[in-house]
Structure formats: structure tokens, C-alpha cells
N, C-alpha and C positions, 0 to 999 in steps of 0.2 A: 503494498499499501504507499507505504514511505517514497520507495524508488519510483513509483509512477506518478506520485506527486509531484516528487523534484523534477522528473521528465516533463509533465504536463505544462509545470506552470515554468519552467524556464524556457520551454518553447515560445514564450510571448518576450521574453529577452533576446535571445536566439532570431526570431524573426523582427525585429527591432531595426539593424541594418537596412531590410528590405522597405520596410515603411517610410522609415529617416529618406530615403531615396527618392521613392516615389511621390512622397507628399512635400509642398513647402513647409517652411519652418512654423507659417503661421497657420496652417490646416493640421500639424500635428501637435501644435498646441493647444487646438481648438480642441481636438480628440481627447487629449490629456485633462482639459476642462472638463468635457462632460463625464470623464469617468471620476474627476473628483465630485463633483455635484452630484451624482448617482450613488456614489458610497454615503455620503454626507447624509440624504435624504431617505436612503434604505433602510436607515435604523429605526425609523418611526414606520416603516410599514410592516415590519416582521414582528414588530414589538417586543425584538428577541426571545421570541417565543422557541426559537431552536435551543435558547440554553438551558431549556426545562427537561430537554430529552433525554441529555443522561442519567439526571434524576430520577425521571419515571421510568428509567429501565430499570432501578430498584425497587420502586414504589408499585410499579405496574408492569412486572415482567412477562405476563402471559397475556397482555394487551398492549404491547408497544406498538404496535402498528395503526389499532384504532386511534390511541393516543396521537400520534404522530397526525394523521389523517383529520381529527379533530382542531389540531392546533392550525393545521393547513386552512383550517375553512375559517379558523377566527382569524388568522394572520389577514384573508383576503378582505375582510372590512376595512381597515385603517388603509389599505394599500389602495384600494377603491374609490375610497374619499379623498386620500391626498391626491392620486392621479387626477379626478374629476376637477379636484382646485386647480391644479396645474394646466388643465387644458382651458379651464373656464378664465384665466390671466396669462394667458400663453404669451401676446405679443410683449407685455411687460417683463415678465420672467426671462422671455428669449432675450432681451436687448440688457437685462441686468446680469445673468448668466454669461452672455456673451457667448451662447450657443445657436445656430439656427434653428427656426421654428422646427423645420422638419427634424433635426435633433432632438429637440425638446419632445415632440412628439413621442420618437423613437425611447426616450429617457422612461415615461410614462407607461411605454408597454415593457420595458426591463422592469421597472418597479412592479407589475404584476405579475410577470412571468418567473423571475428567480426566485421569489419565497418557497413555491413548489419544490422546486430542484433544491433549495437548500435543506428543507423538510426532509425529503427522500435521501438525500446522501448524508444526512445526519443518522437517520435511521438505519443506512445500510451500514455505515460505519459501526456503531453500536450495537448490531447484530451479527459483525462480521460476517458482513456480506460484500467482502471487498471488492469481487468482480463486477457487480452491479453497478459500485459507486465510481470504480474506475472507468467503465465502458461510458457512462454517461458524462464523466469528466473530460475524457479522450474528445468525445463527437462535441460537447460543445467550444473545445480550446480549438481542435483542427480546422471545426465546420466555422468557426469565424475568422479563423486565418484564410480558409478557401474562398468564401463568399467574398469577404474584404478584397481578396487579391483579385477576383473575379471579376467585380465591381468597378476598381478603379482600371485596370487594364483595358474593360471594354467600353465604359464611358470615359474616364478620363477628365471629369469635371465634377465640381464640389468633392474633392476627393477628402475632405474631412467627414462629410454626409455619408459618405459608401462606407468609408471604415465603420462610422459609426452604426450603419445598418447592419454589416458583416458581423458587428459584435452582438447585435441583439438578435435575428433572427435563429439561429442557433438555440439559444434560452428560451425563443417562444415556443420554436418546434418541439422541444423537450420537455417544457412544460406542460404544452398541451396532452404531449403522450401520459404524462404523472397523472394528470388530473381524469384521463378517461381510464388509466387502470387503477387509479386508488377509487372511482366511482363504481366501477366493474366489482371490484372484491368487497365494495362496502363500509370501506373506511372512512369514506367524509359523513361524520354524522356529527349532531349535538350534542355534548354532555356539560350541561352543568358545573358537576363538579370538577371536571376536567379544564376547564375553561376558567375558574376561580382558581385552582392549582397551579396553570402555567401564568396566569397572568402574575398570580401572588410571588412566582420566581424570578417574573423576566421583566416585568415592569420598571422595577428599581433599576436593571441594568441598561435600561435605555439609554439614560444618565453615562452610564461607564463606556457603554459602545458610541455614543454621539462625539464624547469627549475624544476617545482614540481615533474616530473618524474624522474630526476636526485637527486634530493633533496631525494626523498623517496625509490628509486632504486640501487643507484649506491652503497651505503652501502657493499650491498652484492658481487656486481660484485668486488669492491677492497678487500674485504675481501678473497673472492675466490682467487686472483691473487695474495695476499701478502702471507696471511696464510692458505690456503687450504680450501678447501671444507667441512671439518670436521667441523672448527669453522664457517663456512657459514651457517652450519645445527644448531649449537649453537645458534647463533644469531636469526636466522630464527624464532627459538621456541616462542622468545623473542617478536620477531617483530607478529607472529602469535597470541599471548597474546594479544600483545597490539591493536594489529588492531580488538578486541571487542569492542575499542572505538569507533574506526573508522565504525563499522558494525550501530551502532546507530547514531552517527552524519554524516555519510552520506545516511543512510537511511531516515531521519530526514528532511536533506537539499535538497536530491531529491524530497521529498514528497514536500517543502515548495516552491519549485524552481516557478511551474507552478501558483501556488497561490500568492506568491512576484510580479510576473509580471503584473499579472491582476490587484492586489490590487496601487501598485507601478503606473502603465499606468493611473488607476484612481484618484491617487492624494491621497490616504488615507494612509500618510506617518506614523501617530501615531498608527494605527493599526498595520503597522508594526513593529515599535519600541517596541510598548510593548511585543508581540510575541518574537522579537529576544531576547529582555532579558531574559525569561523564557527559552529560548532554549540555550542560552549560560551557565545558570547556571545549564539546564540537563547536558549539556555536561562536566561541571566541576563535577559533582557527580559521574556521570559513570568515569570519570577520576581517581578521589580518591579512587575510589571503587576498579579499576583494580590495580592499585600499592598496596592497602593494602592486596589484595589475592595472589600477586605475588608469593611467594614460595610456597603455597600450589598448585598453578595453573600448575606452572613449573612441579611439583611431577607429577599432572596428564597428563597433555599432554605429558612429554617427560622422566620422569623418574628420577632418580640419574644421570642418564648419560650427562642430560642436565641440571641440576642443578645451573651450574654457569650463564643461563642464566636469573636468577631473577635480575643481577645489573644490567640488560640492559633496564628493564621495565619502572623505573622512566623517565628517559630523552626519549624514544619512545612515553610514553604518556603523558606527557607535549607537544614534538613538536606536535604530532596530535592534541591537543586540541588547540595550538595557531593557528595551520592551519584551523582548525574548525571557529574559533573566526574571523579569517582573511577574509572567506567567505563569510561572512555578507556585509562586503565594497564592494569586489570583484562582487558580485551581482549587485550592482548598478552601478558598470563601465560595467558590460555585456549587463545593461538593456539599 
């Protein structure tokens, strides 16, 4: 699972040289800005209900599939309300965000599509159905790359919009598939007890996730508004490269979490402690390697046009590593 997650997430960075050469700096910056705004708003759409899945596995072990379907239905309500509000004020929002109107429409489609995928992936991970999780992740990742390239090479106009469409379409297709599958199996149900359970665990964590998203995404929104989308593009190259650390640490953390919940529930704290130290050391080495190869990597990813991005790599890498260390303490609070 970890190896597959690393390969899937790394593919986004490895394809960066292709998109930096097909898109202008301004277009690349607009796509980065789109991703930033989507990430910041998404926390309100699923109400962080995915965080309740790990605990529900312990409290409702025989009904986890139905619990996830119940949470999926609940998350549809805020997603629909927020998407409707965005569409109602689409013109001023488009100007304020610096995203084309069509891009804002596809952002709302993504807001409605992704929660179902997140619930399904979480359920697969906690029930150790890793093959399903890997298959969906590979489809969305490579589907996004393939559709984006097809649109950019065939239309060759408004390439920022083509890239945004390429990001959203695979998510929409997989979301439709998941909704049909869960409805057919009878998992989409209303259960007042589960809704209350999920909201009690997840609502307080909306602030937690929102603060993390603001911390990790607002930089590009600020740069776009203050300095312009070209500077956002330069910064985003550094962030894409710095995300190689996040590729490894997130994949390890996601693979670790189901194991952690089971071991913590059994009271095997020493076993957790020993393995946590190993993971932190791994994260430190990956971070140092990322910083050491920054100049060469930026040249490969963006070329001479983006070379100033190398100076952003060290602080970004340090921030990502510190975030990785802190998640081990957060896991205990989550449990």
C-alpha cells in the first residue's frame, strides 16, 4: 500500500516537467491557485467525517460499510449547500479567486465528487482491502494526467482550464461509480445515532483541518493576489518538489494509521513507540535528501525559467517534516 501510494503521488511531481513546458507560467499559476482554493473549501464539505471511520471500526466493527455509507450521505448535505452558494455568486467569486468562471464550475463538481472517494478509500484502508484502494487511486491519478494532456494537445487554448478539467473528470467518474455501488449494496442509509456519533467526533476537527489547509495552501492564494500568477508558478514548482517528502511521509502515515489504532486499542504502546522513532528518522533523511538535490531537481522540473524556486525548497521541506512529526501526537488524540 505504501509503495503504491508513493508511486501514485510521485507521478504528479514526475509529470511536472511536462506541464511546465506545455503551460505558460501564468496558466500554471492559475492551476496551482485552483488547487489551493479547492483544498481550503473541501474541509467544510465533508465536515471531516472521514476522521470518524478509524474509531467506528472499533465501535461498529461488523457494520463499518453501512457506517461509511451513512457518513457519505451526511457529507452530501454541506457539499451541496456550499456548491450552490458558490454557483449563486460565481462571477464575484471568480474575480476574487483569480480563477476563470468555467474553472469555478469544475471546482464545485470536484467538491461534490471527492467526498465519496475519500470515504471509500478510508473504508478500504481500514478493512485492509488495499487492492481496491490502489486501483481507484491509480485510475484518478493517471486518468487526470491522460485527460489533461489530451485536452491540452488537441485544443491548445486556455490550457489552465484544460488542466483543471483533466483533474476533475476522473474524480467525477469514480464518484458516480462509488455512489451506484454503495446504493446497490444498500449502504446509503440514514441513522440518527451514527450521524450524531460522526458529527461529535468530526465537527471539532474542521478547525484542525482548516488550519492545516490554510497553512499549506494560502501561500499560493496570497502570492497570486499580491505578486501575480507567474510568481505563484515559480513557488509552486518548489512546492511540488518539496512535496516529494510529503509523498513518502503521507503514504507511510496512511499505511501506519489502521495498524496504530489496532495496537493502541490493545495497549501495545512500546511497540508503537519503537516504530514511531524509525519513521521519524526516515522522514528526516528524505527531507535532507530533498534539500540537497534542490538545484538539480528544479532545473529538471521547470528549467532555467524556474531556477529561483530552489531557494524556497529548504523552508518548505522543514515545514513538511515538522508536520509529519506532529501527526504522531495527533494520532493519539484522534484515537
